C-alpha positions in Angstrom: -40.8 -1.0 13.6 -41.1 2.0 16.1 -39.1 4.8 17.8 -39.6 7.3 20.2 -37.9 10.4 21.3 -37.4 9.7 25.1 -35.5 13.4 25.4 -37.5 15.4 22.7 -41.1 15.0 24.9 -39.6 17.5 27.3 -40.5 20.6 24.8 -44.1 19.3 24.3 -44.6 19.0 28.3 -42.4 23.0 28.7 -45.5 24.3 26.6 -47.8 23.0 29.6 -45.4 23.3 32.5 -43.9 26.7 31.9 -47.3 28.5 30.4 -48.5 27.9 33.9 -47.0 26.4 35.1 -23.5 17.2 16.2 -20.9 19.3 9.5 -17.8 20.8 10.4 -17.2 24.0 12.0 -17.0 27.1 10.0 -13.1 28.3 10.9 -13.0 25.8 13.7 -12.1 28.9 16.2 -14.8 31.4 17.9 -16.2 34.2 15.4 -15.1 37.1 17.1 -17.7 39.7 18.6 -20.6 41.0 16.5 -18.5 40.3 13.3 -20.7 38.0 10.3 -19.5 35.0 9.6 -17.3 35.2 6.5 -19.3 35.1 3.4 -22.5 35.7 4.7 -22.5 39.5 5.6 -26.1 39.3 3.2 -27.9 37.2 6.1 -26.9 39.3 8.8 -27.7 42.5 6.6 -31.2 41.4 5.6 -34.2 43.1 7.5 -36.9 41.6 9.3 -40.3 41.8 8.2 -42.6 41.5 11.3 -46.5 40.8 10.8 -49.3 40.4 13.0 -50.0 36.7 14.1 -51.2 34.6 17.0 -52.2 35.6 20.3 -51.1 39.0 19.8 -48.0 38.7 19.0 -45.3 39.0 15.9 -44.2 37.0 13.7 -41.4 36.7 10.5 -39.4 34.5 8.1 -35.9 35.1 8.2 -33.4 33.5 6.0 -30.6 31.4 6.5 -27.7 29.6 4.5 -28.5 26.0 4.2 -25.3 25.0 4.9 -22.8 27.6 7.0 -20.0 26.2 5.0 -20.8 26.4 1.3 -23.0 29.8 0.3 -23.7 27.7 -3.1 -26.0 25.8 -1.3 -28.4 28.1 -1.2 -31.1 29.1 1.9 -33.8 28.2 3.8 -36.1 30.4 6.1 -36.2 30.7 10.1 -39.7 30.8 11.7 -39.5 33.4 14.4 -42.1 34.8 16.9 -41.7 37.7 19.2 -43.8 39.0 22.1 -42.8 42.9 22.3 -41.6 44.1 26.0 -44.7 45.9 27.7 -42.3 47.9 29.7 -38.3 49.4 29.3 -37.5 47.1 26.9 -33.8 45.9 27.8 -33.3 44.1 24.4 -34.5 40.7 23.4 -34.6 37.1 25.4 -34.4 34.3 22.9 -35.9 31.1 24.3 -35.4 27.2 23.4 -38.0 24.4 24.9 -35.5 21.4 23.8 -35.9 18.5 22.0 -34.2 18.3 19.6 -37.1 19.1 17.4 -38.9 21.2 20.0 -41.0 24.0 18.5 -39.9 27.7 19.9 -42.4 29.2 17.8 -45.4 27.3 19.8 -43.6 27.5 23.1 -43.8 30.8 23.0 -46.9 31.7 22.0 -48.4 29.4 24.6 -46.4 30.6 27.4 -45.9 33.6 29.8 -42.9 34.8 31.4 -44.0 36.9 34.4 -40.9 38.3 35.7 -39.7 38.9 32.0 -41.9 40.6 29.5 -41.6 44.2 30.6 -38.0 43.9 30.0 -37.4 41.9 26.8 -38.9 41.0 23.6 -39.6 37.4 24.0 -38.3 35.5 20.8 -38.8 32.1 20.2 -38.0 30.2 16.8 -38.4 26.4 15.1 -34.8 25.5 14.7 -33.6 24.4 11.5 -35.2 20.9 10.6 -38.2 21.7 13.2 -41.4 22.6 12.4 -42.5 26.0 10.8 -39.2 26.5 9.7 -37.9 24.6 6.4 -38.5 20.8 8.1 -36.8 17.6 8.0 -39.4 14.8 6.7 -39.0 11.3 6.8 -42.8 9.6 6.3 -45.1 11.8 4.8 -48.0 9.2 5.0 -49.8 8.8 9.0 -49.9 5.0 8.4 -46.4 5.1 7.9 -45.6 7.1 10.9 -48.0 4.9 13.1 -45.7 1.7 11.7 -42.5 3.3 12.7 -44.0 4.4 15.9 -45.8 1.6 17.0 -45.7 -1.3 14.9 -44.4 -4.6 16.4 -41.7 -6.9 15.4 -41.8 -10.8 14.0 -38.8 -11.4 16.4 -38.5 -11.1 20.2 -36.7 -8.2 21.8 -32.9 -8.7 23.0 -32.5 -11.3 20.0 -30.4 -11.3 16.9 -33.5 -11.6 14.8 -34.6 -8.1 16.3 -31.4 -6.4 15.2 -32.2 -7.6 12.1 -35.6 -6.5 11.6 -34.5 -3.1 13.3 -31.6 -2.9 10.5 -34.2 -3.2 7.7 -36.5 -0.7 9.2 -34.0 1.6 10.3 -32.5 1.8 6.4 -36.1 2.4 5.0 -36.6 5.1 7.3 -33.4 7.2 7.0 -33.9 6.6 3.1 -36.8 8.5 3.3 -35.7 11.1 5.3 -33.1 11.7 2.5 -35.7 11.5 -0.3 -38.0 13.7 1.4 -36.0 16.5 3.1 -33.3 16.6 0.6 -29.7 18.8 0.5 -31.4 20.1 4.4 -30.6 16.6 6.2 -26.7 17.2 5.9 -26.6 20.5 7.8 -29.6 20.2 10.7 -26.6 19.4 13.5 -26.1 21.6 16.5 -23.3 24.0 15.6 -25.2 25.1 12.4 -28.4 25.6 14.5 -25.8 27.9 16.9 -24.8 29.8 13.9 -28.7 30.1 12.8 -29.2 31.9 16.5 -25.9 34.3 16.2 -28.3 35.5 12.9 -31.3 35.8 14.1 -29.4 37.8 17.2 -27.7 40.3 14.8 -31.3 40.6 12.4 -33.2 41.6 15.9 -30.5 44.4 16.3 -29.2 43.0 19.6 -25.4 43.0 20.0 -25.6 40.5 22.8 -27.5 37.4 22.6 -30.0 37.0 26.2 -31.1 33.1 25.9 -33.1 31.1 27.8 -32.5 27.1 26.9 -34.3 24.0 28.4 -32.8 20.4 27.9 -31.5 19.8 24.9 -32.1 23.9 24.4 -28.8 23.7 26.8 -26.9 22.7 23.9 -27.7 24.9 21.9 -26.8 27.1 24.2 -23.5 25.9 25.3 -23.0 25.6 21.6 -23.6 29.1 20.9 -21.2 30.3 24.0 -18.4 28.5 22.7 -18.4 29.9 19.4 -19.4 33.2 20.0 -18.3 33.6 23.5 -18.0 37.4 23.3 -21.7 37.6 22.1 -22.9 36.1 24.9 -25.2 38.3 27.0 -27.1 36.7 29.7 -27.8 33.1 29.4 -29.5 30.6 31.6 -29.9 26.8 30.9 -32.4 24.8 32.9 -32.1 21.0 32.7 -29.0 20.7 31.2 -27.3 18.1 28.8 -23.6 17.1 29.5 -21.6 17.9 26.1 -18.8 16.2 27.0 -20.7 12.7 27.2 -20.7 9.9 24.4 -24.0 9.4 23.2 -24.4 5.8 24.8 -22.8 7.2 28.1 -25.2 9.9 27.7 -28.1 7.9 27.2 -27.0 5.0 29.9 -27.4 8.1 32.5 -30.5 9.2 31.7 -32.0 5.7 31.8 -30.8 5.8 35.2 -32.4 9.2 35.8 -35.7 7.9 34.3 -35.1 4.7 37.1 -34.9 7.0 39.8 -37.8 8.7 39.2 -39.9 5.5 38.7 -38.8 4.7 42.3 -39.9 8.3 43.3 -43.2 7.7 41.5 -43.4 4.1 43.0 -43.2 5.6 46.3 -46.1 8.0 46.1 -48.0 5.5 44.4 -47.8 3.0 47.5 -48.9 5.9 49.4 -52.4 6.0 47.3 -55.3 3.8 47.7 -55.7 3.9 43.6 -52.0 1.9 43.5 -52.3 -1.6 42.0 -48.8 -2.7 43.4 -48.4 -3.5 46.9 -45.7 -4.4 49.8 -42.3 -2.3 49.8 -40.9 -0.1 46.9 -38.1 -2.6 45.6 -40.9 -5.3 45.9 -44.0 -3.1 43.9 -41.3 -2.3 41.3 -40.7 -6.1 40.6 -44.2 -6.5 40.4 -44.4 -3.3 37.7 -41.4 -5.0 35.5 -42.9 -7.8 35.2 -46.5 -6.6 34.2 -44.6 -4.6 31.9 -43.4 -7.9 30.4 -46.4 -9.7 30.6 -49.0 -7.2 29.2 -45.8 -6.6 26.2 -46.5 -10.3 25.7 -50.1 -10.4 25.5 -50.1 -8.3 22.4 -53.5 -6.6 23.9 -55.1 -4.9 20.8 -56.4 -1.2 21.6 -59.9 0.1 20.1 -58.1 1.1 17.0 -56.4 -2.1 16.5 -53.1 -0.9 17.2 -51.0 -4.0 19.1 -49.4 -3.3 22.4 -45.8 -4.1 23.3 -43.4 -3.3 25.7 -41.6 -0.9 24.0 -45.1 1.2 23.4 -45.7 0.8 27.4 -42.1 2.3 27.8 -43.4 5.7 26.3 -46.5 5.3 28.1 -44.2 5.9 31.3 -41.5 8.4 30.0 -44.2 10.9 29.3 -45.6 10.6 32.7 -42.7 10.8 34.6 -41.8 14.3 33.3 -43.8 15.8 36.0 -45.1 14.4 39.4 -48.6 16.1 38.5 -48.9 13.3 35.8 -48.2 10.4 38.1 -51.7 9.6 39.1 -52.7 9.2 35.2 -49.6 6.6 35.2 -51.3 4.8 37.9 -54.6 4.6 36.1 -52.5 3.4 32.9 -51.1 0.5 35.2 -54.4 -0.1 36.5 -55.9 -0.6 33.1 -53.0 -2.8 32.3 -53.5 -5.5 34.9 -57.3 -5.8 33.6 -55.5 -6.0 29.9 -57.0 -2.4 28.6 -54.3 -0.9 27.0 -56.1 1.8 25.8 -54.8 4.4 28.2 -51.0 3.4 27.7 -51.9 4.3 23.9 -53.1 7.3 24.9 -50.3 8.5 27.0 -47.8 7.6 24.4 -50.0 9.4 21.6 -49.6 12.6 23.4 -45.6 11.8 23.6 -45.5 11.6 20.1 -47.7 14.5 19.2 -50.0 11.5 17.4 -53.7 13.2 17.4 -57.1 10.9 18.7 -57.9 11.1 14.5 -54.2 9.3 13.7 -53.0 12.3 12.5 -49.6 14.0 13.5 -48.7 17.3 14.9 -45.6 18.9 13.9 -42.2 16.6 13.0 -40.7 16.4 16.1 -40.0 12.4 16.1 -38.3 13.1 13.0 -36.2 16.0 14.4 -35.3 14.6 16.9 -33.6 11.7 15.2 -32.2 13.4 12.4 -30.1 16.1 14.7 -29.1 12.9 16.8 -27.6 11.1 14.1 -26.1 14.3 12.9 -24.4 15.4 16.1 -23.9 12.0 17.4 -21.1 9.3 17.6 -22.7 6.3 17.5 -20.8 5.2 14.6 -17.7 5.2 16.6 -19.2 2.6 19.0 -17.2 -0.7 19.1 -19.6 -2.5 21.1 -23.0 -4.1 19.6 -26.4 -2.9 20.2 -27.1 -5.9 22.0 -24.4 -5.6 24.8 -25.4 -1.6 24.9 -29.0 -2.7 25.7 -27.7 -5.0 28.7 -25.5 -2.6 30.0 -28.7 0.2 30.4 -30.8 -2.7 32.0 -27.9 -3.4 34.6 -27.8 0.5 35.2 -31.6 1.0 35.4 -32.8 -2.6 35.9 -36.6 -2.1 36.1 -37.3 0.4 33.5 -34.3 0.6 31.1 -34.3 -2.1 28.8 -37.8 -1.5 28.0 -37.1 2.2 27.0 -34.2 1.1 25.2 -36.6 -0.8 22.3 -37.8 2.8 21.4 -34.5 5.0 21.9 -31.3 3.4 22.3 -31.7 0.9 20.2 -33.5 2.9 17.4 -31.0 5.2 17.7 -28.1 3.3 17.7 -28.8 1.3 14.5 -30.5 4.1 12.9 -27.3 6.5 13.4 -24.9 3.5 12.1 -27.0 3.7 9.1 -27.6 7.2 8.5 -26.9 8.5 4.8 -24.8 11.7 5.6 -22.0 12.6 7.0 -21.8 13.4 11.0 -21.1 16.9 12.0 -18.2 17.8 14.2 -18.8 19.2 17.4 -17.0 21.4 19.4 -13.9 19.6 21.0 -14.6 21.7 24.5 -17.3 23.7 25.7 -15.6 26.1 28.3 -16.5 29.3 26.5 -13.6 31.0 28.0 -14.3 35.0 27.7 -18.2 34.5 28.0 -19.8 36.5 30.9 -21.1 34.1 34.0 -23.9 31.6 32.9 -26.4 30.1 35.0 -26.6 26.3 34.9 -30.0 25.1 36.7 -30.0 21.4 37.5 -32.7 19.1 39.2 -32.3 16.8 41.9 -33.9 14.1 40.3 -34.5 15.2 36.5 -35.5 11.9 34.7 -34.4 13.3 31.4 -31.1 15.6 32.8 -29.8 14.1 35.4 -28.5 16.4 37.9 -25.0 15.3 37.4 -25.3 16.7 33.8 -25.9 19.8 35.2 -23.1 20.0 37.8 -20.6 19.0 34.8 -21.6 21.9 32.2 -21.2 24.2 35.0 -18.2 23.4 35.5 -16.8 22.6 31.9 -18.0 26.5 31.4 -15.4 29.0 32.5 -18.1 31.0 33.6 -20.7 28.5 34.8 -22.9 29.3 38.0 -24.8 26.1 39.0 -28.2 27.0 40.5 -29.3 23.7 42.4 -33.1 22.7 42.8 -34.2 19.5 45.2 -37.2 17.8 43.7 -38.6 16.0 40.9 -39.5 16.3 37.5 -37.5 17.7 34.1 -36.8 21.8 34.4 -37.8 23.9 37.0 -37.6 27.6 35.6 -41.2 29.2 35.7 -42.8 26.5 37.3 -44.0 28.7 40.7 -40.6 27.7 42.7 -39.8 31.2 44.0 -36.2 30.3 45.4 -35.5 29.6 41.5 -37.6 32.3 39.8 -36.4 35.1 41.3 -32.5 34.3 41.0 -33.0 33.3 37.4 -35.5 36.8 37.0 -32.8 38.9 39.0 -30.1 37.9 36.9 -31.8 38.2 33.5 -33.3 41.8 34.3 -30.8 43.4 36.8 -27.6 41.4 35.8 -27.3 40.2 39.5 -24.8 37.0 39.5 -25.5 34.6 42.7 -22.6 34.8 45.2 -23.1 30.9 45.5 -25.5 28.7 44.7 -29.0 28.8 46.5 -29.4 25.0 46.8 -33.3 25.5 46.2 
């Protein structure tokens, strides 16, 4: 069986691009100001012991409750890293790269923030369920992980037989997640992570939370602002997720975003000598769709023995749509597929899945992505069948959407319907009434978090301020676009809020 996170890859990409480049709420009402959550004062009162660690930074472990509803369930540890301010310190700036499943520790370790480092301690953390913090663990053997991500099905895609096989496989996977993760699996939702973030704010000594969140990190930020509006300091949400959408509607919109990005790629490809497609963009898109289907049907075998299918080809495409800088790699992949060579496709898919060349895996981003998505999600309440929903996505994204569902929507729809722990209760709204201005950044042709999501989130937030960027790729701050960087830096450092959307 196979499963792959489409959004989660943003975290890995941000490590490159920015370095250089849903259990119930505790009270049902926002917790006021800096008052610790009831029954958890001891966590807020803990002292953090920082020690030197990688890249000249400091690292620490912070205790948090397993459950923010039941203190009797014990505690977990959260891994935290910081680089100290180099100038007149204004406080801390917490950063999250996205996911779910992105490591904030690794992100801060390998990134630089030239406009912010003088004024702020840059702080990253691995959210609960992720990486160096208490992780979600499903399969522990690399061969099992390979089978989960790259294994093929006996029944063709888009058939009831495929859904039956997928159901059996995802039930096995979910059982492994529960067995190997334990009690924590029921407490890795976004609301719990937002409460962890308030704890971290307090234990580093900050009265207000300054926060930069990318992609899924914008959902963490919006959830925090809803739960703790009076604790919000300066907050920027780049590549915004629209929390008002159902999971299906969100994924369908996202697939349309990837379709739009693929169309932009194809226009680029046709302008190069290396492009294996010809004619106009529509003709070339039809050729690409046929190539994906035929190459997948051939079941080409890679040098390491893995068998290629349409879903893995879609994964290879997905990774290359996050940034224009990857488009030449996608062209090379398509050239190889025309020659019946699947190796570069697996190389691209492996990067997406954090799989190393020796067959080992780095981190647990896939497990965390699926566990948090199921914890937060409403897949169980969707009355339509998986096959019907795949057909709807195919209509919304007619070149690549169906292929993308094979390792994302379809897996999540079946897996989350059979998830072994209760789902959480997210906030009923995300207006964050009482919070100061929050900047929401949207890129016009962002494939993973479509621009309309940023517009929607900025409208939902009572103090949302939209910052628009006309361009390609997923997220944009700290990637060398002065119009965006200058606005964000001035906001964080001097508290300057743009009077209008700069429309960069």
